[in-house]
N, C-alpha and C positions, 0 to 999 in steps of 0.2 A: 143426599150429600149430608154432611154435620156439618156446621159453625162454630165455633168456640168464640168468647169474648171471657175479658175478663174482668171484673167488678169494677167499677168507678174509685177513685181515690177515697181514703181513709185518713184522720189525723194521726193513725198510727204507721201508714205509709208516708206520709209525710216528716215523720218526726226520724223514721229506719228503724223504727220496732219490729221485733218479729211478731207476729199476731196469730197465726196459729188459727186455734180454736176459739179463741178470742171470738165475743158478738160484738166486734165494733161497729158503729154505722156508720153510712158515709160520710164526707165533710161538703161543702157547699161546691169545691170545686169536682168531686166525686159526682154531685147530682147534675152538673151540667154536662161532666162525660158520659153519662148516661143518655141525657135529652140529644147530645150529640151523634149519639149513637146509633140512635131511633128513626131516623133515616134510610144508614144504612142496613140496620136490621131489615127494615121493610123490604127493600129491594131484594132482599133473601129472599121474600116472603115464607117465611117459617111456620111448617103447619103445626109444630109442637115446639114448645119451651121446655128443657130440663132445667134446673139448678140445685142449686145448692140450699144447705136452711137458712146459712147464715144472715144477717142482716144487712150486711153490705153486699150480700150478692142479690138477695130477695127485691131488696127496694130498688138495684139495678135491672132485675127482670120487669118488675111492674110498671117503670116506665115502659117498655115494649108491650107488653100485655095488655097494659090500656090506650096505647095506641093501635093496636092491633087485635085487637079482641080476641084472641084467640086461647088455648089450652094451657094451662101450665101446670108442669110436675114437678114436684119436691121430691130432689132423690139425694139422700144422707149419703151415698158414697160417693158424691162429686164434692163433698164437704172438703176441706183444705187440712193439708197435714198437720198434725198434730206436732207439734214441738215442745211438749211438756215442758220442762223447768225454764227454759229460755220464751217463754212466751210473756209477753207484755215490755220484754229488756230491749235494749240496742245491743249493737253491738260490743259496744265499749264496758256494757254493763254486764253483759254476758260474759266476754272473758276476762273480765274482773271477778265474777263469781265462780268460775266455773274455767278457771286457764287452764289448766291439765288436757280436760275435754275439748277448749274451744282451739286449741293448740292443734287439735288434728285436724280441723275444719269437718267436726264428725257429723254439718247439716249435708255436708257434701257427701258422704260415704252410703254405698247402697243397701251395705246390710246393716247399718248402727243408726242409733237416733239420739241426740240430747235426752235425761236424766227423763220416765215418764211420756217419750214423744214415739213417733209412729215413724218407722224405715221407710224410704222409699220404696222399696219392694213392697212391702206392704200396702203401701199408698196405689202403687199400680194394680196388685192383685183386685181390689175393692172396682176402684176406677175401669178394669179392664172387663171385670164381671158385668159391671152396667153398660158399660159399649156392647160387649157382647149380645144382649138385650136388648139393647136399642137395635142394634145391627140384625139381629132374627126376626124380629118383630115390626120393626119399619124400614127398613130397607128400600122402598121408594120415596120417603119420607123426606121433606126438608128439617134438618133439625136444629134448633141453636141448644146449645148447652150453654149456662152462662155459670162462670166456675171463679178458682181463685188461680193465683200466678203456679203456685204447685202442682196446683192438677192440672195445668195446661202441660206442663211439660210431660207427665204421664198418658194426657191424651195425644198428644205430638208422638210422644214413644208408639205409644198401641196403633197410630196409623203410619208409621216409619219404622218396620223392625228392624232392618238394618241398622238401624241408629244404636252408636256404642256409648259407654256410661258418660264417656265426657262430652259428649253432644247431650246426651240426657239432659244434664247440669247446665249447660250455656244458653238454653230454649228459654223464651223470654217475651211476655205481653206486656205490653203497659195497659193503665186502665182505661178501659173505654175500647182494646183493638181487638182485630176479629181475624179469624185464620178458618180456612175452610178445607176442609180433607171428603177422599170419595172414599167408601165403603170399601172393607179389605174384607177378603178371606180369611178366616179364621186358622184355619186349617194349613193355611201357607207361611203363616206368622212365625216367627221364634221369638216375640217379644221378650225384655227386659227384665217380665216377673218369671221368667224360668232362670232356672239356677245358672246356665251353664253359659247367658249371657253376659254376667256380673263378675 
């Protein structure tokens, strides 16, 4: 079983800023969300915790590791989507600075990205690779992935191969929210990493 939890709140979340790869720490609320989730995580009895290398995720994961005394693996393939030139900006600031791009709602186009950013398809490719490895090497283990909002969308698509592009972008986790997935057979998937799906 794979369990996925989004990191706790940061000041950038609170301010409505694009975070992407910026290494923003948890705020007070975010630390409380991680602590509040610890009992739920313990009930899931994960044998391994895998997380993104960014501070807001490692800080969340450390709460669970310290409580459960279990193995932690940092995997950069679960890092948040790079939003390039948008990072650090609010939506209003992005719209003012990049009006033509923002008007196209570029963050929700599967094969496009803000300048110097990463497309959703590129995110799916690396996340799916990491999940394939977890599925093949640890099929019978309970694993917790501590990650980011956009990566959680890619994970949901991996475990729901019939999901349309529109549904991909609608999937959302709140800070400290947990979802669980049963393993899938890679051969049976036709996920959003393939050209014919998007």
